[in-house]
N, C-alpha and C positions, 0 to 999 in steps of 0.2 A: 684884197678885199678884207674889209672888217665887218663882223657879225656879231650879233650881243645876244644875249639869252635873257632878254627883257622878262618873258613869263615867268622864268625860274627866280628872278630879281623880286618881281611883283608877289610871286607865292610866299619867297621867304618874308619878304618884309609883312605880309599880311598875318603873320604868325606873331610878330613882334608885339602886340598888345596883351595877348594870351600869356607870352613867355613874362613880360614884366609882371602880371596879374600873379603868375605862380610863384616868382621870386619874391614880391611883396607879402604874399601869403606867407611864405616859408619863415620870411623874416618876422613877421608879426607874431606867428605861432612863437617862435623861439624868444621873443621877447616876453609875450604873455607866459609860458612857461618858466623862464628864467626870474621874473618879478615873483611868481607863486612860488618857485624855490625856495627864493631869498627870503619873502616876507614872514612866512610861518615860523622858522626857527627864531625869529628876532620878536614876535608877538609873545609878550609875558602870559603867563597861562595861570588863571586863579581857579574859576569856574569852567573855563573853556569855552566861553561867551564870545570874547573876542577872536579866538582862532576860528569859531563855528561859523562867524558872521564873516569871513572874509569870501564874499560871493562875486563869481566872474559873471558877467552877461555881454551881450552884445546888441546895441542899438538903444537901449534904455538903460538906467542904473537900478539896482534891484531896490526895493522899496521895502521891504520885509524883514523884521527882526526875527532871528530863530533861537529856540532856546538851545542851551549846551545839551550835549549829548553825553549821556552817561557820568552824570559829575557827581558821583556818590563822596567826593571829598573834595579837597582844594589841591590845587598845585600841580606839577608838571605830570601828574598821573592822568591828568584831562588832555592833554594834547593830542596823542596819537587818534583816539576817537573822533574828536573835534576837529581836526585837522583832514581826518579822511571823509567826514560828512561834508565839509567845505569844498574839498576837492571834487567832488561830485559835479559842481557847475563847472568847473573847467574842464572836466571832461565832456560835459555836454556842448562846449563851444564846438561851432564848425567854423572854419575858416575859408569858406568857399568865396567870401566877400571881402577881399583883403582890405579894401578901403572904408569897411564899415567900422565904427566905434565900439572900441572893447572898453569895458568899464569893470573894475575891482572897487566894490563898495563895501563898507562894513557899517551897519546900523547898529552894533551893540551900544546900549544907552549911555556906555561908560567909554566909549572908544576915544572921545576927544581928550578927555583928561587922562587916559591910559597913554596916548601918544605924546600929549604935553609932558609925561611923568608927573603926575600931581596925585596920582591916587596910590595908597598904600600897595606895596608888592614885596613879596619876601626876597626876590631875585633882584638882578641889575635892569634896570630900566634902559633901553637904548638911549643914547643922549640925544640925538637927533630925531626919534622917533622911529616907530618902524616902517613907516611909509616913506619917511624923508630919507632914512638911511638905505631902504632899498632903491628907491628913485634914483639917488647920486651913485650906487652900484651899478645899476642897469645902465643909465646914461652913460657911465664909463667904459661899460663893456661893449657898447653898440658898433663900434667900429669890428669887432670880432663875430659877430654873429651871423 
C-alpha cells in the first residue's frame, strides 16, 4: 500500500513565498550596506557636502540637498561628521519589502562635476567616479553576498 503525506507537503510549499522574501530581503540589505560601506571612503571631501548628501531612501529618490555638518575647515577633517549624518538615512531604512526600490541619491550641487573628476580637489579623484567604482565593485561581489 502507498500513502502520501500530502497535507505536510502542501503546508511546506505554502511557506516558500515567505522564505523567498526573507532571503531576498537579506540580500538586498547586504547589497545596500555594501554600497554604503564602499562609497563613503571613495568620496572626496572638501566641505563635506558630497559625503553628507549620500542619502538612502525607499520608494522614491531624495530631493533635498543637505548642508554639510561641522565644516569649520576644509578637507578630510569633515568626513566623519558628514558620513555619520548621511548614514542616519541608511539606519532609517527598513527591508520588510524586499522587492521595493532602494535609492542612493546625492543632491550636492557639485556632485556631477566631482563624480566626473572636473572639480579641484587636493586629493586624488577616483578615476571612474565614486558611484562608478562602487557599482563595479558591488556587482563583482554579488555572487558572494
